[in-house]
N, C-alpha and C positions, 0 to 999 in steps of 0.2 A: 504494500500499500505505498502510494506516495504520500508525505507529510510536508512539500514544500512548493505544493501546489500555486500559493498564495504568492511565492516571490516569482515564479515564472508568469503569471499573468496581472497586467496592468487594471489599474481598477475600470478604466474606460473601455474593458473587455468585456467586463460584467453586463448581463443586460441590464436596463434603467429598472424593470418591473419584473421582480423574481416572483410574486405571486400575486393571484386575484386580477382585476378588483372580484370580490365576492361582494353578492347584494344579498343583505340581511334584511333586518327588519323595515318593511315598506308602512307605513300609513299616509291617509292625505294631508297629515300635517308633516311627518317625519321621514326620512332619507338615509339609510345607515349602509355604507360601504366600508369595506376592509379591504386593505392592499399592502403589499412589501414591495419596498426598493431599494437599490443598492446600495445609495447613501444619501442622507437627508436633503429632499428638495421640495420646492412648494409645490402646492396643488392647487386649481382653478377648477369647478364644477359649475356646468350649463344643463340645466334640464327643459327637455322640449317636448312639453304636451302637443299630442297631432293636433293641427290648426289651432293651437293657443299660443298664448305669449312666450317666449323664452324666459326661462329665471337663472339668472347669473349670480353666482357665488365668487367675489374676487379672492385673489390669497390672502388679503389682507382682513378680511370679513370670513373667511374660513377658520383663520389661523386664531384668529381675536373670540369667536364663539362656537364653533363647530366641530374642531379638528382636536384628537389627541398622538402624538407620538410613543414610540417606544424605541430606543435603540437596541436591539435583540443582539447585534453584532458590529463589526466596521464596517461590514458591508452589508447589514440586512437590518432597514428601517420599518417598523409598522406604522401604516396609518389607516387612522379611524376618526371615519366620517360619519356624523350624525347631526343632520343636519334639520334641523328647525323652520318650518314655513309659516308665515305670515299669513297666507293665502292657501286654501287648501286645495290639491291637487284633484284633477279631475277622474272620475271612476271611468272604467270599462272605456276607456280608449288608451294607445300606444304613447307613453311617455319616453322618449331618448333621453341617455343623459351621456355628458361629455365632459370624461376626468382629463383634464391636461396637467403634467408634469414641465416643470423649469429643467429642461436638461443643455445642457453647455451654451446656459445663457438665452436661450429659446422655448418659446412655450410648444410642446408636441403635445399631444393627444395618444392617449395608450393606442385606441382600435388605430391610429395610424403606425404605431410601431408595430401592431400588430391586426392585420386586419381578418385573420381569423378567427376574433373575439365577436364579428357583428354575423349575424345570419344574413343568408341571400337576399337580396332586395331592400337590405335597411344599411344607413351609413353610420349608426352609430350601435351601442347594444342600448337596450332599455327594457321595459317592462310595463304588464298591466295591472292598474290597480283595480281590485275587483271587492264591491260592496259586500256580495253575499259568497260563501264557501260553496262552489257548487262542483269543484274537482280539485282532487289534491294529489300529489305524488308524496310517498314513504318510502322508506328503506332505512338499513342499519347493515354492519357489520362487513366492511369495506376493508378486506386484506391484500395487498396490494400482491404476495408472491402466490396465493393460490389460483390455479391451472382454469379461469373462468373470466369473462369476458367482463367488463367495467357495469355495471345497471346506470351510473352516472352518465356514460355515453348513451344507452340505451333511453335514458330522459331527455337528452340530447337531440338524440333522432325524431323522439317525440314532438318537441318543441318545433322543430326543424318543418315536422308536415305537418301542423298543424295550424290552421287560422288561429291570428293570436288573438281573437275574441272569444276563440276556445280554449285558451291555455289554463293551466291549471292555476290556482289562486297562490300555492305556496311548496315545499319541498319541505317535509320534514325529515329530518334526521335525526333518529331515535336512539342511535347509540355505538359505540365502536365505529367513529369517524375513523381511528388511529386504530392500531394495535401497538401502543408503547410495550407492550410485555411478549409480543412473538414476532421476531424481526428476523429475517431472512438473511443468511449471511452477508451474501453480496450487497443486500440494502444496506445491513450495518457498515459496510466497508467502503459503502457509497457515502453514506452520511457522513463519515469520517473525510473522506476525501471533500466534501463539500464545507464540512466544519472549518477545515484550513481555509478555503479559498476565504469564506465568509469573513474570517478572523475573529472567532469568537475570543471572548477573554476566558481567563483557565479559573475553573471554580475549584476550590478545594473540598475534597470528599470526607467527611466525619466519619469515621467508625470501619474502616472497611483498610484492605492493606494497600490499596492504591490510594495515593497521595491526593491526587487531583485530575480532574478532565483530562489535560494536556498528556496525564502517564495512559489512562485511560483509552483515549482514542488511537493513541499511537502503537499500542500492542496488540499484534496480530491473534496472540494466545489466547485473546479474550473474545473472539469468535469459537460458539459452539462449547466454552466454558466456562460463562459469563456465571455461572450459578457457584461456582467456589467462591466467588467475590461475596454472595448474600449470606446474610447471618440466620443462626439455626433456628427453625423453631420451637418454642417449649412443646406444641404439641406431638402426637404422633400419629401420623399416618401416610399411606402409600396405596399405589392404585392397584395392587395385588396383595391388599392387604400384609406387606411383611413386616409392618412395626418399624419402620425404617425413620428418623426423625430428618426430616428434610429442610431444605429454606422456604424463607418465607414467599418469596417470590417464583415457584415454580408450578409447571404443571404440565400432565403427562404429554403433551406435544406442542410445547411452546420453548422457544428458546432466545436467548439474546435481549434479554430485556434490557430497556432504554436505561441510562440514568442520569445523566447531566441534563442541564438547561438547555445545553447548545446540542445534546443530540435530540432531544424532545420537540425544541423550536425546529431545527431542519428535518425532520421527519413531516412535520405539517409543510414547507414548504415542496417538498418531493411528492408527497401524496394528492395535491390542489395543485398543482401546475407544472407544465414541461419545461420551465425556462432552466431551472438548474441541468435538468437531464439533459438539453439539449445543448447547453454550454459546455459541461464536461463529459458528453458522449463519447470521447475518445476515452478517458478515465475509466469511463462504465465500461465500454467492450474490453479495454484490454483487463480486468479485473480476472484472476485464476485463484480456484482453490489452492490452500494452502498445502504442497507436497507431504508435510508433517501430518496432515489429520488422517483421518481414518478415512478407508474407501467409499465407506456411508456416506459420510459427510461431505465427500469431493463429490461425488454423484448428487448431493442434496444440492451442493452450491450449484452445479451446473444446469440442475434443473429449475432452479427457482429463480437463476439469472433468466432464463430463457421467458418465465412470467413475468418477468419484473421488466423485461424489454417490451414483450407484448402491452403490459401495461403502461408504460411509460408512451410507447408511441400513440395512444388513445387520450395521451392528457389534453391535448389542447381541445376537442372535443368537452372533456369534463369540466374544463376551465369555462367554457363558452355557458353552457349550461347553469354554472352556480353564478355567471355573470347578469343572469337574466332572470331569474326564478327568486323570489325572497325564499331564504330558506333559513329555518330553525334547527337547533340543534339541541341536543341533552346527552350527557355523557352515560354511559354504561362501565362494566368495571375492567373491558380493554383499553380504554381510552386515559386508566388512572393504572392499573394492575389487575390480573385476573386473580377472583375470589375477592375481590374489595369489601371489607367488611360484610363477609357472608356470616361470619360468627364474631360472637364479642369477644373469645380466645382470640383470633384471627386479630381483631382490633388492640387488643395486649400485645401480643407479639411483635405486630407491626409497627404499632406506632413507640411502642418501648423500645426500640431501636432506634438511634441514630442515625444510620445508615439507610436503612428502610423506611424509616420515617422521612430520610431527604428522600427519596425516591419518587415518594408518593407526593411529598408536596410540589416535587420540580414538575410533575407530570399535573396535578392541579395549576401551577402556574401558568404552563403552557396552554393548558383547557382554557382558563380564564381568558388570555390575551388572546387565543386564538378561533375560539367558539363563543364561550357564553357571553363577551363583550358586545357583540351584535344581536345576542338573543334580548337583551334589557338593557342598553348601557347606563340607563337610569337606577338600576339595581347596584352596579359597580363601585365599591367607596371611592371617591373621587381621588383619595392618596394611594390610591395602589397602583395606576399608572405610572406616575412617577416613583414610588417605591420600587415597583420591576422595573423601572429604566437605571436605577441608580445602581439595584443590586447587581445586573448584569452588567454595567463599567467598573464594580470595585468588587462585587464577591465578597462581601464582609461577612464573616461567617454567623455574628449574632443576629445583624439585620436579616441573613437569610432564613435562619430558624424563626425569629418573630414574625416573618411574611409566612411561614408554613402554618404558623401557630393561629395568625388571623383567620387563613383561608381553611385551616379544619375546623373553627368555630362559625365559619361563616353558615347563615341560614337561611341566603335567598337565591337560591341557584335555581329553584320551580319557577318559575315565571307565566305570565299569559299574553295571549296577542289578541288585540280588539277585533278580532273577526267573526261573521256571524255565520254558523254560530261561532263562539270564542273556543280559541286554542288554549289550553290550559296543560302546560307541560308539568309532569311530576320527577320529583326527586326522589329518587327510590334508592339511595345509595346512602348518604349522612344523615341520615334522622331515622337509625333503625330500631325497632323493638327489640330488645335483646332477651332472649330465652331465660328462662330460671336454669337451665342448665348452659355454661358458657359454649359448650362445644356444640350445641344446638344451632340449626339456623337462625338467624334473627328475622324477624319481619319486616317487610322491605319498608314498611314506614311506620314511624312509632305512633300512638295514639295522638299525640300534641298535633302532627302535621296532619292524620286525618281528620281531625275534628276540623282543623284550618279548611281541608278539600272540602269539610261538607261544607260551612260556611260559605265558600266559593261558589258551591253548586246551588244552592238554594236559588228559586225563585227565578231560575233559568228553564227555557223551554226545551233548549237540545245544547249540546256540547258537543267538542272533541277534545277527547283527553288521552293525553299521551303517556304511558306507562311502556319503558323500556323493555320492561320481561312480561308477557301477557299475562294478564288479569285472571282470565280463563284460559289455561293451557293445556295439552294432553295428558287426560287423568291418567293414564298408563304409565306416562313416563312420571308425573307426580309422584304416582306411587312407588315408582323403583327409588325415586328421591328420598321419600319416606322412609323405606325399606334400608336403603343405607344410612340414612340418618339415626334410625334406631341403634345403628351397628358402631354409632359415631365416626362414621365414613363420610359426612356430609360436603367435605373438600375435594372427595375423589368423582363425585356426581354432580357438581355446581348445584347442589340444591337451592337454589334463590327461584321461588315461587311464591304467590300469592297465598297459597294454602299451607304453607310451610309451617307460619307460626298462628297459632288459635287466635291469640288477640287480635293480630291484622286481620285474620280472615274474616274473624267476627264482627268485627268494627266498619270493615270496608262492605260486606252483606248487606250491615244495615243502613248506610248510607244510601245503598240502590234500593233499599225498600220503603225507604223515608218518604212520603205523598210530597214532600216539597223539592225537592230534588228534579233532576230533568226528564222528560217524558221520552228524550232520545238521547241516549248515550252511544258514541261512535268512538271507541275505544281504538288506537294505532297504537302497536307494538311491533318489537323486532327481538332479536337477540338470539332465537333458537335455532338459525340456519333453516328454516325450511316456512312457507306459509301455508296459512288457511282462514277459513270465514267460520264462526259461532254465531248463529243466533241464540240469543239467550232469552229467556221468559221467566219470569217471576211465577212460582207457584201460589206465592200468597202476597197480600199485601197490595202494592202498586202496582197494580194488575196492568195498567193501558198502558206500564211504563215499556218502552222497545231499547233492546241493548244489541251492539253487535261487537266483537271482537274480533279485529280484522290485524292479521299478523303478516307483514312482510320481510324477509331477510333469507338471504343476505344480499347486499348488494356487487361483494365478491366473495363469497361464502356459502359453500352448502352442506348438508348433512350426509353422513356416511350412506349411500345409496340404500346397501341392501338393510341395513342396521334401521332406516328410516319405516322401508316396506313392512319390515317385521311390528314395528311400532305401531304402523297405522292398522294393519292387518288386526293385531291384538286388540291395539283398542277398540277397534269396531265392533268385535265379537264379545269383547268384556264390558264395555260402555256404551252400549248405545243408549239412545233417548231413554228406554222404558226398562232400561236394565237393573234389577233391583240391587247391583251393588254401588248404583250413584248414590243410596239412601246411605250406604258408610262414608261418603266424604264430607267436607266440611261446605259445600256448595248443595245440599240435598234441598234446600227449598228453592231450586234454579232449574231448568231444564235447557238445556246445554244441546241444540240442534246443529250438528255439523254442515258448512253447504260444501256440495261437489263440483268439483272443477268440472268446467265442459265438456273436457275429452277424459275422464278419467277412466280407467280400467278397474274393474273387479270393485266399482265402490269405494275408489282412492279419494282421501278426504287431505291428506296432507302434500302441497306441491314442493318439491325438491328441485328447485332451480335458482339461480342466480340472477338477481334483475332488481326491477322495482316497482312497486306497488303505485296501482294507481284507484283511485275509489271517487265515484261521482254520485254527486246527494242531490234531492231535491230541497225544493225551497223550505220545507221543515227540517232539513238535516239528517234524513234519512236517507241511506246508501242505497241507489237505484242501481249500482252496477260496481262491480270491483275485477279489477284485472290485476295477475301479476304479468308486469313487460319483461319475458324472459332477455337479460343482456346477451343470448344466441340470435335474437330476431323471432322466436316460437312465443304467443301471447297466450295467457291460457285464463280464461274468465271464470269465475264462480258462478253457480246458477244461483241467484238470490229468491 
């Protein structure tokens, strides 16, 4: 791996725009855009409603009122624009936007630098602001080295081939936008190459044999061996019940956990933009497996390199898609680490060691800057951007620790968008309901959080409720998770579901049965690496309520095919809607009706296909069409 690349590449050879623009929250009074440039430059914005008067924000006005910056590295600068409008934007019409940057003392539009950022027939990027959510796209679980096409590219094709008046209102990415805990060796090596070019500052690493990030980034032996750096958990657990004490951050099929802030931020730049891939194409193409690795690891390296090359080739389409559709995001475990807060015992181990706590904190810092900032800018404490900027420039150990403590105590990751129906996005990771036995699975939300949700839901007619993990999952799989949990092996099967904790399950059921909660619930979920649709009927109480569980997963991920086929078949046999076994579950007061995919064979209910979900709604917020848009071009519609 080359470590002196930055010295051979002058600054003016780096692309001006390293990532973005990403279009985030948009209302008729606000427009939020996120991008990363290779040096600190000034920015102008021009909004052009079709047949309307252009709205221009000059650089001085943006700097004073609407723009915040964070310097990630010497050649990586985040620009966050949260523009407040004095006059409302029009609904149901094309609104073009032109972002101009000061480049070599001249103003240049981003779409001039990157003409492929615009759709055919349009001179700028843009969006449609819709009063009613009649269609949306959603997905999760985007693993770059998985051998499948990208669901975001399938979304881009959908936009390109759809009249703008029929575009979706928004894109909901419900978790695992990045896999910081499962990084292919060629991608990790390439991340280190990019870090050297971007010139991140050195970060001290507490509680480990590696003194700092420079040492971590330049030692090739830490590919496929990163688990040797990680602290050992107090728990005893293993995938084959051997009673082996294991590092806190490992799972059966994941390696190369990211550690430093530089690694975390560079990962985001590489999964959302083709810029660094194109700039460092030769460096990636010449990466080779270490001859000292095992033959299996060398073969894995070569296989993943092919998948990553394909992934990078389609990133221009993914970038265009994210520049045009307002995008909401929420973390799940892989955005931070596998099994994140699964049990109270896990939390005790992870937060009780300085190195594992640093890794979690670094992932949360990166999530805050790259994802949550665009979800709800007003929820970010005003001092955070400045503190993060200072930290990245100085890496003061005490300041780093203090910031991580603030993030771990933060209670405003959940958020709402003022759409119709309202989009309510749940935080199911950081405020969990601990089990009485600390090694048992925690509830996905604690009582206080569920009560707050209940208050937010009251007196609404309909709602789009986003839960990263399905509220109503496959009962057989949940039963298997419960069985493993009984024998203290919850971590083996990722026993994270809404029914795993009695208190959470009961409180959530009471919310659905309450007569003042919405009549129409559309629950959007991901996480599980397969897609399905459930129609949920209440057996008693609020009987006119309609609930749909719509799951789309993954964008670039799938479940093991043979295993899912058997799970699907056994679940249909054992837990059909009228099966007496349903009365032994925590959702006995609900009737779960699986909706069949249109082309299903032998009554198949689960779709195992990478892609992106599309949901069409009527004016009351009821789903009238659900389609899994396959990244392979095959679309599967569920029969409603």
